C-alpha positions in Angstrom: 10.2 -1.0 -3.2 13.7 -1.1 -3.8 14.9 0.8 -1.6 12.0 0.1 1.0 8.2 1.3 1.0 8.9 3.4 4.2 7.7 6.3 2.0 4.3 8.1 2.5 3.1 7.4 -0.6 2.8 3.8 -0.1 1.0 3.7 2.4 -1.7 4.6 5.8 -1.7 3.3 9.2 -4.3 0.9 9.7 -6.2 -0.3 12.2 -5.7 -2.7 14.2 -8.4 -4.7 14.5 -8.2 -6.3 11.2 -7.8 -3.9 8.4 -3.9 -4.4 7.8 -4.6 -8.4 7.7 -7.5 -7.7 5.1 -5.3 -5.9 3.3 -2.3 -8.1 3.4 -4.2 -11.2 2.0 -3.9 -8.9 -1.5 0.0 -9.8 -1.7 -0.7 -13.2 0.1 -3.5 -14.7 -2.6 -3.2 -11.9 -5.4 -7.3 -11.1 -4.7 -8.3 -8.4 -2.7 -11.2 -8.5 -0.2 -13.6 -5.1 -1.8 -12.2 -1.9 -1.0 -8.3 -3.2 0.5 -7.2 -3.7 -3.5 -3.8 -2.0 -3.1 -5.5 0.5 -6.2 -8.3 1.4 -3.3 -6.3 1.9 -1.1 -3.8 4.3 -2.9 -6.7 5.9 -3.8 -7.6 7.3 -0.6 -4.4 8.3 0.2 -4.0 10.2 -3.2 -1.3 8.3 -4.2 -0.2 5.4 -6.8 2.2 2.5 -6.7 3.8 4.9 -9.5 4.1 7.2 -6.7 5.2 5.2 -4.1 8.3 3.8 -6.4 9.3 7.3 -7.2 9.6 7.9 -3.4 11.3 4.8 -2.4 13.7 5.3 -5.2 14.6 9.0 -4.1 15.6 7.2 -0.8 18.5 5.5 -2.8 
């Protein structure tokens, strides 16, 4: 994210019982666990990577 990813369009809070770790697997390996791909998580919050980028750019 150009000006940081701390915008609502970029993410959701994941529980602390392993969900965050499961979502991060994609960023480490480029292979997502079922249901934890970025597109899956964006869909859950009604956003997209493009929406998150645009929101981050507005921070600048």
